[in-house]
C-alpha positions in Angstrom: 10.2 15.2 1.8 11.5 16.6 -1.5 13.5 13.2 -2.0 11.5 12.4 -5.4 11.6 8.6 -5.5 8.7 8.3 -8.5 7.3 10.3 -10.9 3.8 8.7 -12.9 3.0 11.1 -15.7 -0.3 10.5 -18.2 -1.1 6.9 -17.1 -4.0 5.3 -17.9 -5.8 2.5 -18.0 -8.4 1.2 -19.9 -10.7 -2.1 -20.2 -12.1 -2.6 -23.7 -14.5 0.7 -24.3 -14.3 1.7 -20.5 -11.7 3.9 -18.9 -10.5 2.6 -15.9 -8.2 5.7 -15.0 -8.2 8.5 -16.8 -4.9 10.0 -17.6 -3.0 10.3 -14.2 0.2 12.4 -12.9 1.7 11.4 -9.6 4.7 12.5 -8.1 6.5 10.3 -4.6 9.0 11.8 -2.2 10.7 9.2 0.2 9.1 9.7 3.6 6.0 10.0 2.5 2.1 9.0 2.9 -0.7 9.2 0.6 -4.4 8.6 0.4 -6.3 7.0 -1.9 -10.1 7.5 -1.2 -13.3 7.4 -3.3 -16.0 5.2 -3.8 -15.9 1.3 -5.1 -15.0 1.5 -8.4 -13.3 4.4 -7.9 -10.2 3.3 -9.9 -7.9 2.8 -6.6 -6.6 -0.4 -6.7 -6.3 -0.2 -10.4 -3.3 3.5 -9.9 -2.3 1.1 -6.5 -1.7 -2.2 -8.7 0.0 -0.2 -11.9 2.3 1.7 -9.0 3.3 -2.1 -8.2 4.4 -3.0 -11.2 1.7 -6.0 -11.3 -0.7 -4.0 -13.9 1.0 -1.9 -17.1 -0.6 1.0 -17.8 -1.9 1.6 -21.5 -0.3 4.9 -21.9 1.8 6.7 -20.0 5.3 5.9 -18.4 6.5 5.5 -14.7 9.9 7.1 -13.6 12.0 5.9 -11.0 14.4 8.1 -9.6 18.2 7.0 -8.1 19.2 3.1 -7.2 16.0 2.7 -5.6 13.9 1.5 -8.7 11.5 -1.1 -8.4 12.2 -1.5 -5.0 7.9 -1.4 -4.1 6.5 -3.9 -1.9 2.6 -4.4 -2.6 0.4 -5.0 0.1 -3.0 -6.4 -1.4 -6.6 -6.3 0.4 -6.5 -10.7 0.3 -3.5 -12.1 2.3 -1.4 -12.9 -1.2 0.8 -15.9 1.0 0.5 -20.3 1.8 -2.1 -20.3 4.2 0.3 -24.5 4.4 2.9 -23.1 5.4 4.3 -21.7 8.5 4.8 -17.5 9.6 8.6 -18.2 9.3 8.3 -20.8 6.1 5.5 -17.7 4.7 8.6 -15.4 5.4 11.8 -17.3 4.1 10.4 -18.7 1.4 9.7 -15.0 0.3 12.3 -13.2 1.7 14.1 -15.7 -1.0 12.2 -14.9 -3.8 12.9 -11.6 -3.2 17.3 -12.6 -3.9 17.8 -11.5 0.0 21.2 -13.1 0.6 20.2 -14.8 3.7 16.1 -15.8 3.7 16.6 -17.0 6.5 17.9 -14.0 9.1 16.0 -11.3 6.7 12.7 -14.6 8.1 13.4 -14.1 11.7 14.1 -9.9 10.6 10.8 -9.8 9.5 8.9 -12.0 12.4 10.8 -9.7 15.3 9.7 -7.1 13.7 6.1 -7.8 13.2 5.5 -9.4 16.8 4.9 -12.6 15.0 7.6 -14.5 17.5 4.5 -16.3 19.1 2.8 -17.6 15.5 5.8 -18.1 13.8 5.6 -22.2 13.4 1.8 -21.7 12.7 0.5 -22.1 9.9 -0.8 -18.7 8.5 -4.0 -20.1 8.1 -4.6 -20.5 11.5 -4.1 -16.9 12.2 -6.4 -14.3 12.7 -7.0 -11.6 11.1 -5.3 -8.9 12.6 -2.3 -11.6 13.2 -2.7 -13.0 9.4 -2.8 -8.6 8.1 1.0 -8.3 9.8 2.1 -11.7 8.1 1.1 -9.9 5.0 3.0 -6.7 5.7 5.8 -8.6 6.6 6.2 -10.0 2.8 5.5 -6.7 1.7 9.0 -5.6 3.9 11.2 -9.0 2.8 12.5 -7.3 -0.1 13.6 -3.5 2.2 10.8 -1.8 -0.5 11.3 2.0 -0.8 7.7 2.4 -1.5 5.2 0.4 0.1 1.7 -0.3 -1.3 -1.5 -0.8 0.4 -4.8 -1.3 -0.8 -7.6 -1.5 2.5 -5.2 -1.8 4.1 -7.5 -1.9 7.7 -10.9 -2.4 6.1 -11.1 -6.5 8.3 -9.0 -4.8 11.3 -10.6 -3.8 15.0 -10.3 -0.7 16.0 -7.1 -1.8 18.3 -5.9 -3.7 15.3 -6.3 -0.4 13.3 -4.2 1.8 15.8 -1.2 -0.8 16.1 -0.8 -0.9 12.1 0.0 2.4 12.3 2.1 2.8 14.9 3.4 0.0 13.0 3.8 2.0 9.2 4.6 4.9 11.0 8.1 4.1 12.8 8.2 2.7 8.3 7.8 6.0 7.1 10.2 6.9 9.7 12.7 4.8 11.0 13.0 3.3 6.9 12.5 7.0 5.4 9.7 4.6 2.6 7.1 5.6 0.8 3.4 4.5 1.7 0.7 4.8 -0.5 -2.4 3.4 0.5 -6.3 3.1 -0.2 -8.9 3.8 2.2 -12.8 4.5 2.0 -12.3 6.5 5.2 -11.6 10.1 5.0 -11.0 10.0 8.9 -8.8 7.7 8.2 -6.9 9.2 5.2 -6.6 12.3 7.1 -5.1 11.0 10.2 -2.5 9.0 8.5 -1.3 11.1 5.0 0.8 13.9 3.9 -1.3 14.0 1.1 -5.3 12.8 0.0 -5.6 11.6 -3.4 -9.5 11.3 -4.1 -10.6 9.0 -7.2 -14.1 9.2 -8.8 -15.2 7.1 -12.4 -11.7 6.9 -12.4 -10.5 10.8 -12.4 -8.5 11.5 -10.6 -10.3 15.3 -8.4 -8.2 16.4 -5.9 -4.5 16.0 -5.2 -3.5 17.8 -1.7 -2.8 18.5 2.2 -4.6 15.8 4.3 -5.7 18.4 6.2 -7.9 20.5 2.7 -9.9 18.0 2.8 -12.8 16.4 5.3 -15.8 14.6 4.8 -17.9 17.6 3.8 -15.4 18.2 1.0 -15.2 14.2 -0.3 -18.8 14.5 -0.3 -19.1 17.7 -2.5 -16.5 16.0 -4.9 -17.9 12.5 -5.4 -21.6 13.4 -4.6 -24.0 11.4 -3.2 -24.0 7.7 -4.4 -27.6 7.8 -3.7 
């Protein structure tokens, strides 16, 4: 850590008169793992989409440092791929869209890294939930991002699939010094897999600190009882 990747200052998002995200300041370092947690409608996805460049803030600025400017991999909740194409065809397509020198070689490398070899010529629409999520993540890596953003990446996975996915993401942080920012509604998942936890509620940032500073009881004190 200590190698700053980007700074977000005062970023805000409004929908009409509704403030979906109040002004937020956030710094992200290389090799850092950040969990966004909070109740439904807290602003987690809104923040992720702005960091991904999918949606622009209504106010504030996001500033990248160094040569990695804008190198983002985006993993939405619903896989953004072509179900009629095979795994290999999807990866070649997205690698080409990212402007890689050799889309075919990039696709084969991602197939190996995501352990998708036995599914490479299977249509994406025929994959199991866990395998489809591995493809979803592999597509996000096609452009060699410095920052990987994941919107509830394990929400539809079984316990063993979650373990496998987190092992892969840990390797991305360790090997590639990639920064991860992921949303989750599980404080246990946040504590296990993040260095920092950000708690959002009602579009406002209520907590930003080490994962060890936040547990379920502290979380509930911040956001209140949804009932």
